[in-house]
C-alpha positions in Angstrom: -16.2 -11.4 -46.0 -20.0 -12.1 -46.1 -22.6 -9.2 -46.7 -24.2 -10.1 -43.5 -20.5 -9.6 -41.7 -20.3 -6.3 -43.5 -23.3 -5.0 -42.3 -22.4 -5.6 -38.7 -19.4 -4.0 -38.8 -21.2 -0.7 -40.8 -23.3 -0.5 -37.3 -20.4 0.0 -35.2 -20.2 3.3 -34.3 -16.8 4.3 -35.5 -17.4 3.1 -39.5 -21.7 4.1 -39.0 -20.8 6.8 -41.2 -20.4 4.6 -44.2 -22.3 2.8 -46.5 -22.2 -1.2 -46.3 -21.4 -1.0 -49.9 -18.9 1.5 -49.9 -17.1 0.4 -46.4 -16.6 -3.5 -48.4 -15.1 -1.7 -51.3 -12.7 -0.3 -48.7 -12.2 -3.6 -47.2 -11.1 -5.3 -49.9 -8.4 -3.0 -50.5 -6.6 -3.3 -47.3 -5.4 -6.7 -44.8 -7.7 -8.3 -42.5 -9.1 -11.1 -41.0 -12.4 -12.7 -39.6 -11.7 -15.2 -36.2 -14.2 -17.5 -33.3 -13.6 -17.4 -30.1 -15.4 -20.1 -28.2 -17.0 -19.1 -24.8 -14.4 -18.5 -21.7 -11.8 -18.7 -24.1 -8.9 -15.9 -24.0 -8.8 -14.0 -26.7 -6.3 -11.6 -25.9 -3.7 -11.5 -22.9 -2.4 -8.6 -20.8 0.8 -7.5 -21.9 0.6 -8.1 -25.5 1.4 -6.1 -28.4 -2.1 -4.7 -29.8 -1.3 -4.2 -33.2 -4.8 -4.6 -35.1 -7.9 -3.3 -34.3 -10.5 -5.7 -32.9 -13.8 -5.2 -33.8 -16.2 -7.7 -32.0 -19.2 -8.2 -34.5 -21.2 -11.1 -32.3 -21.7 -12.3 -28.8 -20.1 -11.1 -26.1 -16.5 -10.5 -24.0 -15.2 -8.7 -21.1 -12.1 -7.4 -20.3 -10.4 -8.4 -16.5 -6.7 -6.7 -14.7 -4.8 -8.4 -12.4 -3.3 -6.9 -9.4 -0.2 -7.7 -8.0 -1.9 -9.3 -5.1 -3.8 -11.5 -7.7 -7.2 -10.0 -7.4 -8.7 -10.3 -10.6 -11.0 -7.0 -11.6 -13.5 -6.7 -14.3 -12.8 -3.6 -15.8 -15.3 -3.9 -18.8 -18.0 -5.4 -20.8 -18.6 -5.4 -24.8 -21.5 -6.2 -26.9 -21.6 -6.6 -30.8 -20.8 -4.5 -32.0 -18.2 -2.5 -30.6 -14.4 -1.9 -31.2 -12.2 -2.7 -28.7 -9.1 -0.4 -27.1 -9.0 1.8 -29.7 -6.8 3.7 -27.9 -4.2 1.6 -27.5 -3.8 0.8 -31.0 -2.3 4.5 -31.3 0.3 4.7 -28.2 4.1 4.3 -28.9 3.9 0.2 -27.0 1.0 -0.7 -28.3 0.9 -2.9 -24.7 -2.7 -3.7 -23.8 -3.4 -3.7 -19.9 -6.2 -6.4 -19.5 -6.9 -9.2 -20.6 -9.8 -9.6 -23.1 -12.1 -12.8 -22.7 -15.0 -14.8 -24.6 -18.2 -14.3 -22.4 -20.2 -16.3 -25.2 -19.0 -17.5 -28.5 -17.6 -14.6 -30.2 -16.6 -13.4 -33.7 -14.2 -10.7 -35.3 -13.0 -8.7 -37.2 -9.4 -7.9 -37.4 -8.1 -5.1 -39.1 -4.1 -3.8 -38.8 -3.2 -0.9 -37.7 -1.8 0.1 -41.4 -5.1 -0.6 -42.7 -7.1 1.2 -39.7 -4.8 4.3 -40.8 -5.3 3.5 -44.6 -9.6 3.4 -43.9 -9.3 6.6 -42.3 -6.9 8.8 -45.2 -9.9 7.5 -47.3 -13.0 8.6 -45.3 -12.8 11.2 -43.0 -15.7 10.4 -40.8 -14.2 7.0 -40.1 -11.0 9.2 -38.5 -13.2 12.0 -36.4 -15.3 8.6 -35.1 -12.1 7.2 -34.3 -11.1 10.3 -32.4 -14.0 10.2 -30.6 -13.9 6.8 -29.5 -10.8 7.2 -28.2 -11.5 10.8 -26.3 -14.4 8.8 -24.6 -12.2 6.1 -23.5 -9.7 9.2 -22.1 -13.0 11.0 -20.4 -14.0 7.3 -18.9 -10.4 6.9 -17.6 -11.1 10.4 -16.3 -13.9 9.1 -14.3 -12.8 6.3 -12.8 -9.3 8.2 -11.7 -11.7 10.7 -9.9 -13.7 7.7 -8.4 -10.7 6.8 -6.9 -10.3 9.2 -4.5 -13.4 8.4 -2.6 -13.9 4.5 -0.2 -17.2 4.1 0.0 -19.7 2.9 -3.5 -22.2 5.9 -2.2 -19.6 8.7 -1.7 -18.7 7.7 -5.5 -22.1 7.8 -7.0 -23.0 11.1 -5.0 -20.0 12.7 -6.4 -20.6 11.3 -9.9 -24.4 12.4 -9.8 -23.4 15.8 -8.5 -21.0 16.7 -10.9 -23.4 16.3 -13.8 -26.0 18.2 -11.7 -23.8 21.4 -11.5 -22.5 21.5 -14.8 -25.9 21.0 -16.3 -27.2 22.9 -14.4 -30.4 20.1 -14.6 -31.8 18.2 -11.7 -32.0 15.2 -13.9 -29.0 13.0 -14.9 -29.8 10.5 -18.4 -27.5 7.9 -18.1 -26.1 7.4 -21.9 -24.3 4.2 -20.9 -26.4 1.0 -19.5 -26.2 0.4 -15.2 -23.6 -2.1 -16.0 -21.1 0.0 -17.8 -21.4 2.7 -14.9 -20.9 -0.3 -12.1 -17.6 -1.0 -14.0 -16.9 2.6 -13.6 -16.5 2.2 -9.7 -15.2 -1.2 -9.8 -18.0 -3.0 -8.8 -20.6 -5.5 -9.8 -24.3 -4.2 -11.1 -26.3 -5.2 -7.8 -24.2 -3.3 -5.8 -24.9 -0.5 -8.0 -28.3 -1.0 -8.1 -28.4 -1.9 -4.2 -26.5 1.9 -3.7 -28.7 3.6 -5.8 -31.6 2.5 -4.1 -31.0 3.1 -0.8 -30.4 6.9 -1.9 -33.5 7.2 -3.7 -35.2 5.0 -0.4 -33.3 8.4 1.7 -35.2 11.3 -0.8 -31.8 12.6 -2.0 -32.6 11.1 -6.3 -35.5 9.4 -7.7 -35.3 6.5 -10.2 -36.7 5.9 -13.8 -34.9 3.9 -16.2 -31.8 5.7 -17.2 -33.4 8.9 -15.9 -31.7 9.7 -12.3 -33.4 12.8 -11.0 -31.6 14.7 -8.1 -34.1 15.5 -5.2 -31.7 16.5 -2.5 -28.4 18.0 -4.0 -27.6 19.3 -0.3 -27.5 15.8 0.9 -25.6 14.4 -1.8 -22.9 17.4 -1.0 -23.0 16.2 2.5 -22.5 13.0 1.7 -19.5 13.5 -0.7 -18.0 15.4 1.9 -18.3 13.7 4.8 -15.1 12.1 4.8 -13.4 15.7 4.4 -15.1 16.8 6.9 -14.4 14.5 9.3 -10.5 14.7 8.8 -10.8 18.0 9.3 -12.4 17.6 13.0 
């Protein structure tokens, strides 16, 4: 593997605690490969057995899921440098629930599961980072399940903001991920999310400033979140 690829791989969050030279030495002792994918090509198909960890080191990709009715939903996007489906690698069936396609020309480092385990045994920081990554994926799934109980996007946003406001006790909510990732959480396109955030801002419920959202009227957000339940009780 070329030095530039090692440097890019070392910038991935799960490898960030390992010096590039040390990472290159460790990789030389385990099987791994590099693979290029052209724009719009299929990287992985839904249902395939995911036995190796794919780390995107160049380009952009996205994951899509197809419903029984044939509706295609984009569930996640990926930008270099990022590991794909780390949690699936350690499930009993290792069945990938989504298809991954290249949004642009892409380049991946591919490490078999056994190689990932050997790296984890050698580098404790990698093990901790990988477990943290899997934990974040579980958190994201939990967020999606919570959002699914609401019908409208505005209700979902109100609930999401209120839970963070109530947990932290601060009116300021910082978006750790981009709005694109937040839109994927709610299963909508980014313009739809921006439109609803703008509507809530104009209504005086919140204030937008980059990745910061200030909750101005939590009582109004609660009424919005609970409006459907209140209507059902009447």
